[in-house]
VMD Tcl script that draws the C-alpha trace (Angstrom):
set ca {
  {67.53 111.65 131.50}
  {69.22 112.89 128.13}
  {72.65 111.61 127.43}
  {74.58 114.15 125.40}
  {78.28 113.65 124.25}
  {79.72 117.21 124.82}
  {82.90 116.13 122.80}
  {82.86 113.92 119.82}
  {84.41 114.39 116.52}
  {84.47 113.79 113.17}
  {87.16 112.32 110.65}
  {86.96 114.57 107.62}
  {86.38 112.70 104.26}
  {88.46 113.80 101.01}
  {84.87 115.06 99.41}
  {85.36 118.01 101.65}
  {88.17 118.98 99.09}
  {86.57 117.12 96.05}
  {82.85 117.95 96.07}
  {81.87 120.67 98.65}
  {85.00 122.97 98.10}
  {84.07 125.33 95.70}
  {85.61 124.27 92.20}
  {87.68 128.15 91.65}
  {89.54 127.32 94.96}
  {90.22 123.27 94.53}
  {93.87 124.56 92.98}
  {94.67 126.79 95.30}
  {93.64 124.84 97.94}
  {95.79 121.99 96.86}
  {98.56 124.12 98.25}
  {97.22 125.38 101.34}
  {95.60 122.77 102.74}
  {94.58 119.47 101.31}
  {93.87 115.66 102.35}
  {93.12 112.36 100.99}
  {93.54 108.60 101.44}
  {94.90 106.28 98.64}
  {93.59 102.95 97.45}
  {96.29 101.61 100.26}
  {95.13 103.50 103.41}
  {97.83 105.97 103.45}
  {96.94 109.77 103.91}
  {98.62 112.81 102.09}
  {98.18 116.09 103.88}
  {99.68 118.54 102.25}
  {100.02 122.22 104.18}
  {101.10 125.55 102.89}
  {102.44 124.09 99.76}
  {104.60 120.75 101.81}
  {103.78 117.57 103.08}
  {102.78 117.99 107.10}
  {103.53 115.97 109.21}
  {101.02 112.83 110.24}
  {98.79 112.96 112.80}
  {99.64 109.45 113.43}
  {102.68 107.93 114.09}
  {101.60 104.02 113.29}
  {99.48 103.09 110.44}
  {96.35 102.91 113.53}
  {94.31 105.37 112.70}
  {93.49 106.38 116.68}
  {91.31 109.21 115.61}
  {88.53 107.01 114.19}
  {89.63 103.12 114.97}
  {87.43 102.99 118.05}
  {84.25 100.93 117.66}
  {81.69 100.54 120.07}
  {82.22 97.76 122.17}
  {86.11 97.98 121.80}
  {88.28 97.67 124.36}
  {91.58 99.07 125.55}
  {93.16 95.67 124.73}
  {91.73 95.26 121.11}
  {93.27 98.41 120.35}
  {96.76 97.08 121.71}
  {96.42 94.07 119.55}
  {96.01 95.77 116.22}
  {99.56 95.78 114.36}
  {100.53 99.63 114.06}
  {102.69 98.45 110.56}
  {99.63 97.35 108.99}
  {96.48 100.09 108.20}
  {93.16 98.91 109.56}
  {89.67 100.53 108.26}
  {88.18 103.37 110.28}
  {85.34 103.03 111.85}
  {82.72 104.50 109.36}
  {80.51 106.16 111.98}
  {83.67 108.88 111.89}
  {82.63 110.44 108.64}
  {78.76 108.37 108.07}
  {75.97 110.05 110.12}
  {73.91 107.12 109.65}
  {76.84 104.53 111.32}
  {77.35 107.40 113.56}
  {73.64 107.08 115.02}
  {74.16 103.38 115.39}
  {76.77 103.72 116.87}
  {75.24 106.56 118.96}
  {72.35 104.04 119.71}
  {74.64 100.96 121.02}
  {76.19 103.77 123.55}
  {72.95 105.24 124.39}
  {73.82 108.34 123.50}
  {71.09 110.46 122.77}
  {72.58 113.57 121.14}
  {76.20 114.44 120.07}
  {77.99 117.59 119.51}
  {80.57 117.05 116.65}
  {84.17 118.56 116.83}
  {86.57 118.61 113.69}
  {89.72 116.42 113.68}
  {91.84 117.70 110.38}
  {90.19 121.12 110.46}
  {91.38 121.33 114.58}
  {95.02 120.64 114.17}
  {96.21 121.88 110.44}
  {93.35 124.49 109.60}
  {94.64 127.18 112.04}
  {98.20 127.25 110.18}
  {96.83 127.48 106.63}
  {98.75 130.98 105.78}
  {96.55 131.76 102.62}
  {93.21 133.33 104.34}
  {91.60 133.51 101.05}
  {91.97 129.71 100.61}
  {91.29 129.34 104.78}
  {87.90 130.87 104.08}
  {86.59 128.54 101.20}
  {87.88 126.03 102.83}
  {86.06 126.71 106.20}
  {83.00 127.35 103.92}
  {83.57 123.39 102.32}
  {83.66 122.13 106.05}
  {80.72 123.55 107.35}
  {78.66 122.56 104.52}
  {79.51 118.83 104.83}
  {78.71 119.36 108.27}
  {75.47 120.69 107.83}
  {74.25 117.80 105.45}
  {76.35 115.08 108.14}
  {74.07 116.37 110.63}
  {70.90 116.70 108.24}
  {70.16 113.24 108.71}
  {69.33 113.83 112.15}
  {68.78 117.70 112.91}
  {68.26 117.30 116.68}
  {70.48 114.40 117.42}
  {73.79 115.49 115.77}
  {74.92 119.38 116.33}
  {77.32 120.81 114.00}
  {80.09 123.04 114.98}
  {81.32 125.61 112.59}
  {85.18 126.27 111.83}
  {86.20 129.94 111.35}
  {89.25 131.45 108.91}
  {90.56 133.11 111.94}
  {93.27 133.85 109.67}
  {91.72 137.19 108.91}
  {88.76 138.50 111.14}
  {86.58 139.97 108.84}
  {86.44 136.55 106.81}
  {85.72 134.62 109.93}
  {83.37 137.21 110.93}
  {81.57 136.62 107.38}
  {81.60 133.02 107.78}
  {80.17 133.20 111.44}
  {77.03 135.23 110.31}
  {76.31 132.92 107.01}
  {76.38 129.73 109.49}
  {74.39 131.35 111.79}
  {71.76 132.23 109.44}
  {71.63 128.28 108.81}
  {70.83 127.64 112.39}
  {74.37 126.59 113.56}
  {74.98 126.99 116.90}
  {78.46 127.16 118.08}
  {81.95 127.68 116.64}
  {85.25 125.49 117.60}
  {87.84 127.97 117.97}
  {91.15 126.30 118.86}
  {93.73 128.07 121.83}
  {96.55 128.38 119.19}
  {98.68 131.05 117.43}
  {96.67 132.14 114.04}
  {99.14 134.54 112.37}
  {100.95 134.96 115.72}
  {97.30 136.08 117.14}
  {96.02 134.18 119.94}
  {92.30 134.17 119.86}
  {92.41 136.41 122.87}
  {94.26 139.28 121.14}
  {93.03 142.47 120.70}
  {92.29 141.81 116.45}
  {89.96 139.43 117.48}
  {87.81 141.65 119.37}
  {84.82 142.37 117.09}
  {84.48 138.54 116.23}
  {83.92 137.88 120.11}
  {81.02 140.76 119.74}
  {79.38 139.02 116.88}
  {79.71 135.48 118.70}
  {77.81 137.25 121.37}
  {75.20 139.14 119.48}
  {74.33 136.36 117.81}
  {73.99 134.13 121.09}
  {76.87 131.69 119.22}
  {78.70 128.82 121.72}
  {82.25 129.29 121.58}
  {83.75 125.71 121.80}
  {87.65 126.23 122.99}
  {88.77 123.15 121.98}
  {92.77 122.11 122.02}
  {94.53 120.02 119.60}
  {97.96 118.31 119.89}
  {99.87 120.62 117.79}
  {102.40 118.03 117.28}
  {102.35 118.77 113.64}
  {102.21 122.43 113.68}
  {105.39 124.67 113.74}
  {106.59 125.46 117.22}
  {105.13 129.24 117.11}
  {101.76 127.95 117.06}
  {101.55 125.71 119.43}
  {103.46 123.64 122.23}
  {102.81 120.31 120.76}
  {105.75 119.92 118.29}
  {108.30 121.55 121.25}
  {107.05 118.96 123.56}
  {107.79 115.99 120.89}
  {111.00 117.69 119.76}
  {112.05 117.18 123.26}
  {110.59 113.57 124.16}
  {112.82 112.88 121.14}
  {116.16 114.24 122.55}
  {115.23 112.76 125.85}
  {114.55 109.29 123.82}
  {111.14 108.82 125.89}
  {110.33 106.44 122.59}
  {106.29 107.58 122.35}
  {104.27 110.48 121.51}
  {103.80 113.07 124.35}
  {102.66 115.88 122.62}
  {98.71 113.87 123.07}
  {98.82 113.93 126.36}
  {100.46 117.23 127.12}
  {99.98 119.62 124.34}
  {96.04 120.27 124.65}
  {96.25 120.73 128.29}
  {99.01 123.64 127.50}
  {96.80 124.49 124.86}
}
mol new
graphics top color blue
foreach p $ca { graphics top sphere $p radius 0.5 }
foreach p [lrange $ca 0 end-1] q [lrange $ca 1 end] { graphics top cylinder $p $q radius 0.2 }
display resetview
């Protein structure tokens, strides 16, 4: 029996912005969507010209802290006030393959993390298209370490349907078989809006799998996702911990 992880994730490295992003777009991307981690382990995310809300409430990067063999108790013992090294397999394919071997996983379908949460609310369509190209090119190189085991899922700049179709056709020519579409509002349009009909027709015509993948959305404006609204209500009720990460993906 072949074991396939159909919902695995990467944690996007700064190299996407500093190496893979076209030089002509790096200044624009600095205000549209930029992510880096400083020497103290502190993340910096800029979105639409302002500092974005962090995805983690503590210094524990829950999106990339797990390693094979770790238990819930191991995670609970970590000090949330200090940074902890992420699992190298989150952004390094060789380390990822070792983790997969340890867990008995033959193949993994790889979805985005930062590009799932922040990317849909980028306002500049041209910058979004350049960022999508950079991410998809990095993901292509990541999966080239083991093409039969690492399956890339591309992102599309839904900010402008013609640009999304152009990127879809580009990655399809490279052999990509799946795209990640988050069920959130992009420029006040949900993915089932009539505006996106030409895109869905191209996805079908090219035989591409559309992975409809939610994110918590708790860092996003309230008109894009339920996540930030859920967090605001949780704060009002003084619940004391994040609720959106459990509730909002289901609402998506």
